[in-house]
N, C-alpha and C positions, 0 to 999 in steps of 0.2 A: 447569056451567063448569070447563075442564080448567086444571091451572097449566101454565104454558109457560117456556121457559128463554130468558132475552133473548138478542138475537142479537148475537155478538159484532162489534164495530166493527173495520173493517179500518184501522190506523193507519199501515199502511207509507206508502199515498200520502200522508196527510196529512203526516207527516214528514217524508218525501221533499220537497215542495212547502214547508215549513217551512225545510229546511236549504237548498234552493234558493234563496230570499227572504235568507235569513239570510248569504250566499254572497256573493250577488249585491248586498248592502248593504254589503259590505268597501272600504273606501277606493282599495286595491290591484286591486279585480277590475275598475275601469273599464278598457276599451281606452284608449291614450294617444292624445292625439289630433294627426291627422296636420298637421304643420307645413308652410309653402308654399302656393303656392297652385296649384289642380287646373286645368290647360287640357287639355279632350278627356278623354283616357283616360293622360294622363302629370300627374305632380306636379311643378312648378316647385321648385327649390331654390335656395340660396345656396353657392356654392365660394367658397373663397379659395384662392389659387395665387402660387407664386413670382413675380415680375415676370421671371425668365430663362425659367421653365419656359412662362411665358403667350407668351412672344413667339415661343418655340419653336413653341407649339401656332399662332399666327396663323401663320406662315411655311407650316406643314405643308396649313392648312386653304387658306391662297393657292393652293401648290401642285396641291391638289387639285381645288380650284373648288367647297369646301365651304364652308360656317359654320362658324366655331368650335365651336358647341352643336352641328351635325352631326360634326363629327369627334369630339367628346368621347363624344358619345353612340355613336357607331359602335366607337369605341373602349375603351371601358368594357362 
């Protein structure tokens, strides 16, 4: 019976997996949750606008025959 050398273990893959798991476990690694309501491929949000500006937006939307939301979306 011959004496053989033990095979070297490749720890690079094991170390990388452990590092990835450690990083993923960090509290700041979690992606922020989307706020608002998803409607189709759009995200509903809440927006606060000064009353004077809102009046101007409503007047322009009426002149163009569009909704307030459509006008704001188009202008953004």
